[in-house]
N, C-alpha and C positions, 0 to 999 in steps of 0.2 A: 504493500500500500504506500502511496505517496506520503511524504511528511506533511503534517498540517502547516498552515501559515506560521503558527507560533514555533513549531519544531524546526521549520525551515530557517526562520530568523535566528533561532538559537544555534543551529548547526553552522550557519554562515558566520555568526559571531565567534564561535569556537575556532573556526578556521581563519578568522581575521580577514574575511573576504567580503568585499562589497560587489554586488552584481554589476557587471560591466556592460553598458548599453552597446558599445561598439562590437561586442561579441554576441549580442543578442541573448544575454543571460536572463531569461524569464523562466523561472522554475515551476513545473507543474505541481499543483497542490490539490488536484481533484482526481480521485481514484477512478471515477466513472470514465474520464477521458483516457486514462491509461488502459483500462479494460476495453474501451471502444477501439483504441489503436490496435491492440492485439486481435480483437475480433475481426476488424476489417481486413487485417493482414492474414487472417486465418493461420496464426502462428501455432505450430504443433511441435511436439517433442521430436528432436532430430533435425529441425529446420536450421538452415544457416541464415543468420540475420545480420545485416550491417546497420549500425547506429551512428549517427553524426551528432557530436556535441552531447555526450551523456550527462554532463553537468554533475548533479548530486547523485545520479545513479538510479532514480526512480523507475524510469522506463527500462533501464538495463536489468535491474533486479527482477522486474516482472517478466521480461523475456527469458531470463535464466530459470525462473520458477516454472515457466511454461515448457522447459526442456530444450530451448533453442541453444545453438552455439552462436555466440555473439562476437562480432568484430566491431570495435568501437574506436573512434578517434576523438580525442579531446585536446583542444589547443591551450586551454588555461592550465598553467603549471600547478597551481594550488589545487584545482579540482581534480586534475589527473592524479596528483599525489594522494588525495583523499580516496579516490576510487581504487587506486592501487593498494591502499592499506585496508579499505573496507570490503572490497568485493573480490579482488584477484586471489588472495591466499586460499588455497584449497579449492579453487574453482577453475578446472582445466578447460571449461567451455567458454571462458571469457578471454578474448585476445584484445588487450587494451594498448592503444598506440597514442603516444603524445605527439601531436603534430597538427598541421593545418589541413582542414578537409579539402581545400582547393588543390593541395599537393597530393592528398590521399583520399580521393572521392569515394573509394570503397573501403576505407579504413584499414588498408593493408591486406585485404582479402586476396589470397593468391589468385592470380589470373594470368592469362597468356602463357608464358613459358613454365609456370608452376603448376602444381596439381590442383587446378581450379575445381571447386565443387560443381556438381552437375546443375544445380540450381540454387538460387539464393533470393532473399527478400530484403527490402530496405524499410525500416521503421524508424522514423527520426523526427525529433522536434528541432527543425532546422533553424539556425541563425538566419533571420529574415534577410539580412543584408547580402548574404552569399547565395540565396536560394536559386536564382536564375543561372548564374555562371556554374554553380555546382551541378545543377540539373543538366545543363548543357554538356558538362564533362561526362556525367553518367550515361547520357544518351549516345555517347561515342562507343559504348559497349565495353565489356560484355553486359548484357541487359538482365536486370533482376526479373523474376517472374511476377513480382507484385511489389508495389510501393505504397506506403501509407505515410504521408508527409504532413507535418504540422507547418502551416504556412500562414502568412498574412492573407486575409480573405481576398484582398484585391489581386494578389499574385495568383491565387488559386483560380480566380475567375478569368484571369488572362491566359493561364495555361489551358483551361478548358473551353476557351472562347470559340464560338462558331464563326465560320466564314461570313463575311458581310457585316460583322460588328466591329466597333472601334477597338475593342480589346484584342481582336485577332491579330497575331503577329508571328514573327519568325519562330519564337520559342513554342507557340501553340502548334505550329506545323511540325517541328522536330519531335515534340512530345507525342502528338496524336498519331503520327505516322507509325510509332512503335507501341503505344499504349492506348487502351480504351479507358475512358474516364467512367468509373463506377460511382454509385451514390456514396457520398462522404458524410461529414458531420461538422456542423457549425460549433465553434468553441468560444465561449464567452471570455472576456478579458479577466473576469474574476477567478478563472481557473489557474491563474499564474501569480507568482510573486517574484519580483514586483509586477504590478498590473501593467500590461503594455497599453500604449495609446491607440492601438488598432484592434479590430476584430480578427479572429483567427479561424482557420478551417482545416479539418483533416481531409486532405485530398487523397482519394483512393484510386489507384491506377493498376490496371491488369495488362500484362504484356499480350499483345496480339499474337494470334497463331503464326502469322508470317510478318514479324515486325520489320519495318524499313528503317535503316540507319543511313542518314545522308552522308555523303563524302564531304570532307572539309571544304573543298573548293565549291561544291554546290551550296553548302551552308553559307559561305561567304557571299555568293550571288543573292541568295534569298534575303540575307540580312541587309545587303545594299539596297535591294528593292524596297524593303519596309522602312528604310531610313528616309525614303522619299515616297511615302505611301499614297500621296494624293496624285502622283503622276501616273500616266498610262503605262501599262506593262511593256508595250511594244518599244517605247522610248527607253524605258529602264534597262531593257535587255541589250540594247544596242551597245556593242563594244565589250559586253561582259560575257557573251557566248559566241562561239564560232557560228558563221552563217548557217551551216547545215543544222547544227543543234538548235539554233534559234528558230529556224523555219519549221523543223519537225515539231517543236513544242508548241509554237503558235498554231500549227495545224491541228494539234490535239485540243488546244484551247477553243478553237473555232468549232470543232466537232462537238464540243461540250456545250455549245451555245454562248460562248464568250468570244472575245476577240482581242486584238491589240489595244483596244481602248479601255479594257478592263483595268481596274486598280488592283494592287496586290491583295488587299483584304477581301476582295470578291472571289478569289480563286480558291477552290476547295483543296484540301490536303492531298487527295488522290492525284490531282493534276500536278501539284508541286513534286510529288514523288517521281514523276516522269521526266523531271528536269535533269538534264545531264550537261555538265560543264565541258 
């Protein structure tokens, strides 16, 4: 169970630690939200779970109690030392790394050349300031089978935005090409200590059967298009794609009932997936 607000304040005082806003340190003090996170992620014994910014270890302890093997990365030295003393001894299923989540987006989970697990999940109360660049890094693969992410509500809406809306952008495309957005859960500011100035949301993502991962050069083209989102796509692509690639993609756009006059936000994810630099 999470620490109560009073117990959280007392523990922070014993550690001599003031929550750091620039690290997004808002600690969960609501057990229902911890349970909801595990429920949405369908965490079961034997699962491999990545956690970002475990803080005081509330979510970490719940994941371990559920029988998961946890890979966690914590940037704050004081909190890392606390976790290392309170949770690591005698707990072989916890792999705790001191470091920056932007440098270790999967918390040191073996991948690529190492003995990577067959599947893994991510359950994290993300520092809001790094949410988008961290997510972009995760979407470069290997992809988790499921993610449950505590986010600023505005960011969650942007990630799940539909084409044709103002919130729809490059990160919406990268995410939705690989993951389906499942029902999540709104989280009130009173569930945290200190209380954040924004509303939060548990974003629930399930990997698609055939996820699409964009090549870096295609990502760069899409980002450039959305930096000038009010311009027509035909003009935006000029000089960014080879003539043949541009002609083929514009032909697909026309077949879908759109054309070179379309704005980037009007183009559905499936068509962006056909873009080749």
